[in-house]
N, C-alpha and C positions, 0 to 999 in steps of 0.2 A: 384651514377652518379657523387658525387664530384670530384673522382679522376679517373673516367673512362675514359677519353680520355688519360690522363698523361699516363697510363698503357697500352693501347694499340697503343702506337706510334711505328710502326716499324722502324729502322734504315736501311738506304739506305748506302751501301759502309762505312761503320761507319764514315760519315761525319757529319757535322752541321744539314744536312738536315734529317727532323723527319715529318712523316706523321701525321697530328693530325687527327684521324680516331677514331669511336668508334668500337666496336666489330663486330657488323653486316655489319660494311661496307666493300666491296671486291672492293679494287683499284688495277688498273693494269696503267702501263706507256705505253699506247697505244697512236698511232699518231692521230693528232687534226682531226677531222671530224666533218662537219656539218651534222644535222639530216633534213630530209625534213620539218619536222614540229617539233619544240621542245615545242609547247604549250603543257601544263598540262591539257586538256580538263576535266578531272575529275573533278581537285580543281575550274577549272572556272564555270563549271554548278552547283556546290555545293554553291559555293559563289553567283551565280545568282539565285537561288533557294530561298537563305537566303535573298536576296533583293527583291524576288516576295511576301514572307511571310510577310514582312516587309511592301510592298505596300499593300496587302491585310490589313493589320492592321489598317494602315491610312485610306485606303478608307471607312472601315466599320464605321468611325466617320461622324460627322456632314458634308454634302456636300460644305458647305462654307470652309473649311479648306482647305487652299493652299498648305499642305504638300504633298498630293499624286502626284498632277503636277509636283512640283518641285523636288520632288526626284527623278520622272522619267527622268528629266534633268541632275539631279547630277548622275544617275545611267549610262546613256547613257554616260555621260563623262568620267566615271570611266572604261567603256567597253572600249572606244577609247583609254585610256591611257594604258590600260593594252596590248591591241595588239599593240600599239608604242613600249612602253616596251620590250614585248616579242621579238621583231627583233632587239633590241640593243645588241652588244656585250660589256658585262658588265666589260670584262677584265680590262680596263682603271682604275675602281676603285682599283684596286691592288696596284696602285700608292700612295705612301705615301703623296705625295704631293695633288693629287686630293682628297683622303679623308678627308686630314684635312681641304683642300677648302670648300667641300662642308658642313662638319661639321661647319665651321665658319661663311660662309654664311647664314646658316639656324638657326644659334644662333641669328643672328642680328634681326630677327623678334620679336624674346622673349625679348630682351631690348626695342624694338620698342613699345610692349606693355603697358610698365610700364609708358611710355608719352602719348602713342597715343591710346593706346587700348581703346574699349569701354566696359564699364561695362554693365554686364548682370546679375542681381542677386547678386550684389557685387563681381563679379569676373571680372577681366579685361583679358578675354581668346581670345578676337575676334578684329581684324583688319578690319575696314571698308573700301571697296576699290569699290566706284560708286554705293553703294547700296547691293554691295556684301560681306559677313562676311567671313572673312577667319581665321581658327584656326592654329595659327603656330606651335602648340604643336606636333601635327600629323605627320609634317614633319621634326619636330626636333628630334623626336622618331627615323624615318628612318635614319635621319643623324649621330644618336648616334649609331644606329646598324653598320653603315657602319665605323665608326672612331674604333669603339670596335673590328669589324672584323678584320680590318687592323693592328690593336695593338697587339692583341693576335696571329695573323697569323705569324707575324714576332718573337714574343718572347715565343712560345709553349713551347721550350727545357728548358727555364727557369722560367716557369710559377708559379713553386712552389716559387719563390723567392718572399716575401710579399711586395716589394717595386712595382711590377706590378700591385698588387691589387688595391694599392693606387692612381697610377698613372690612371688607369682606372676610378677609383672612383673619380677622380677629373673631368674626361671627365663627368661622369654620374653625379655628384656633381654641375655641374656647371648649368646644364639643370633642374635638380631637384630642385634648389634652386629660378631660376628664374620662374619656374612653380609654385611651391609651394606659393610665394609671389603675386600671381596675385589676390588672393589665388586660387587655384584649385588642392585641396588635391587628388583627384582623379587622373589626369594627372600625378601629382608628384609620386603618389604609381606606377602608371604602368611604369615610368622610370625608379624606383628602381627595379621594378622586372626584367626587360628588363636586367638592368646590372648585378643584382643578379643571373639571370639564364645563361649569357653569360660566367661569372666568374664561374661558377660550371661547365658549360661542356668545360672550357679551362683545368681544372685539379688542380683545387685548393686544398689542403689538409684539411684534417678534422681541424686541430688545426687552420689554418687560416681560415675555415668556422665559427668555434665558435669564433674568435677574430672580425670577421665582423659582426656576431649575437650582440656580445657585444657592438660593435661600434653602431649598429642601435637601442640598447636598449638606450642608453646615448644620442644618436641623438634625438630620440623621447620624451624622458624627458624633453631635452632643449626646444625642439619645443612646449611641453606640455604648459610650463610655460612661454616661450619668443615669441613663433613663431604663434601658432594656435589662430585663433578670436575664441570668445564666441561661435558662432555657431557651429562650428566645435569641439569644446570641446563637446557641446551638443548632437551632432549626434553620437560621439562614447560613450559618457553615456548613450544615447539612446539605441545602441547596446546591451550594457549591460542587458539593462530591456526596452524591445521596448514598453512595455505597461505602462509605467509609467506616460507618457503625451500624450497621443492618441491626444488630441487638439492642442497641440504644436509640440515639436521637434518631437515626435514620429508618426505624423500625416502621413506623407509620406510613413514611413515603414509599420504602420498599414494597410493604404489603399492598398499597394502592395501585402501584405501576403494574404489579404483579396481577392484579385482579382484572384491571383494563385490559392489559395485553392477552391475559388467558381468554377473554371472550372472544377473540379473533373474530371473524365475518360475522357469523349468526347467533353467537354466545352458547352458552352452555345448556340455557332452557332456563325456564322460571322455577325456582327453587333447587336449581342444582348447580349454583354458584359455592364452589368448595371454600374458596379464600375468605368468604363472607358468612357462609353458613356454619363453618369450623372456628368463627369467631377469629382468625388470623387477620381479618380487617377491623379496625376500631371504630368506633361510633359510626356504625354501617348507617342507620338510620339519619343522621345530620351531615356530619362533617365529611364523610365518605359515600354518601349514598350515590353520587354519580360512577363512582369505583365498583358498588354493588351490582348497579344496574347494568354497567356496561359489562359484566363478566356474564351475567344472565342474557342479556340482548345482543352483545357481538356490536360490531361495527353498524350494522343495519340500526339498531337500537338508537346508537348515538347520533347517527344521521336523525332520526325522527325528534330526539331532542333538541337537536340544534336547528332544526325546521321550525319546530314550536316556538322555540324562544327567537328566531328570526321573525316571525310572524308579528310575536308581541313588539319586537323592536321595531318593525314597520310601521304598526299601527300607532306607536307612539309619537314616530317621526310625522305622521300623518294629522295627529292631533297637534303637535307642535306647529305644522305647516298651516293649519285652519284657526290658529288661536286668534281671539278678538282683540286681543292688545299684547303688547311686549310680556306682560306678568303672565298670562297662559302659554304664550310660547315658551318662556324661561322654564315654568313650573313642569311642563311636559320634558323639556329636556334634562330637568333635574332628575325628575322620574326614570328617564333614560338612563341616565348614568348610574343612577343608585340600581337598577337592576342589571346594567351591563356588569358595573364592579362587581357585584356577587357573583355573576356567571362566570366573568372571567378569574375570580380569584378563585372560586370552586374548582372549576374546571382543570385550571394550571396546577393547582395542588393535588388533585385526584391524578393527574397525568405526570406527575413528577416534575413540572418542569418552572414550579413556583415553590418557595419554603411554606411549610405546614405552618397555619396562622387560626385554623379552626373556624372556617365560614360556611354557612349554609348555601344552598341554590335555591334561588325563588321558585316557590310553590312545589319544589318535589321534596325538599328535606322536612324532616318531623319538625314539629314547634308552632305555638299558637300566634307567639307576637309578631314573627316575620311575616306568616300568613294573614294574620288580620291587615298588618301594615302594608302588603303588597296588593292585597284586594281593594283595600281602601284608596291606595294611591291610583289603581286603574279606575275605579267607581268615581274619583274626582276627575279624571280626565273625561269619561263620560258624561258626567254632568257640567263640563264645560263645553262639551261638544252641542249642548244643547243651544248655546249664543256664539258659536263658533263663527269666523268670517261674518260677524255682523258686529258694527261698532257705531256708537252715537256719532255724530258730527264733532262733537269736542270730546270725545271718550281719551283722546292723546295728550291733550292740553290738561285734564283733568290726572291721568296716569303722571305725567310728568311732575304737575305740582302736588301730587300725593293725596288728591282729595276725592274719594269715590263715596262720599256720604250718601248720594243720593243715586241710587242705580234701578 
């Protein structure tokens, strides 16, 4: 995959216009036409199914918990955002000034967190507005995807020039550092994975990939000695030996793996999960909802969740393959990495194969910020479907030059 895109870039008229596209994508310069409905109903209903499973898990706990009703409201808001976003013509994002502006605007709340953020369990990840908590990192991640999509779409011809890896790394690095110092290790890892994934699909050479790996290793070493808090180091050490301190740093990981394993084949039944019902499992509605769900639904339920996520990933790849330009293709892959990073970290943590970093799982976990951002992402992809596989004859030249003032 590392160099896949660079090798499948067919030249047109031997000009500087190159179409960034994987081997399985069939593109044709046909006229722009609007579809009757661009909404990806398959992805939408898969996401809604995951929301329903999350609601069932929350509702199976103590009836006095407010999470179920609040989550219903957030899901309704997310669905509304999805349908609004699906009606927008997103080609204006191809404009360099717009992409940079969105990135700059959504970086500001991250800076505000350092001064005005509300500390929750030692991390300043939330801004409070009238009793509502907003987690800016979710929207900053989306802004980063837009910025990187625009950056790489203009420079795909010379993407093997290492300076573009460094410049794109500066975009991601700014967000990474501001999230890491909150400290939100899980959010910082997701930002890094988004950047790494987009760099890989943009055509980086293996030599540069190894350089990036070396930089990451050095950065991690520096963070270990001067950046990580003591509890973050302990979580990583617990990953290497989860049972070393069950009553201390290893408690969450141990209880989570017990919950997942105790579900066995068919689960204990909705509302009968002892690990979660008796509160042995912490943060059952957010960081460990997969474990709580697995205890009640068992391996059969896990398969359902995996299938639903597989459907969403598949539909995003389809959207990428139909991108009207490099920007839409890269944006779709950015969204894919955003979802997959959350999914991978959350499931890995809940199953005890990754260190505990406090990460939600898309659509299932409780919370408004990530639900809105996730439905917004899917809605944007549906909006881009309206002009997918359709490109003006001069669209690629304008993309390379950065000028999309007339669309």
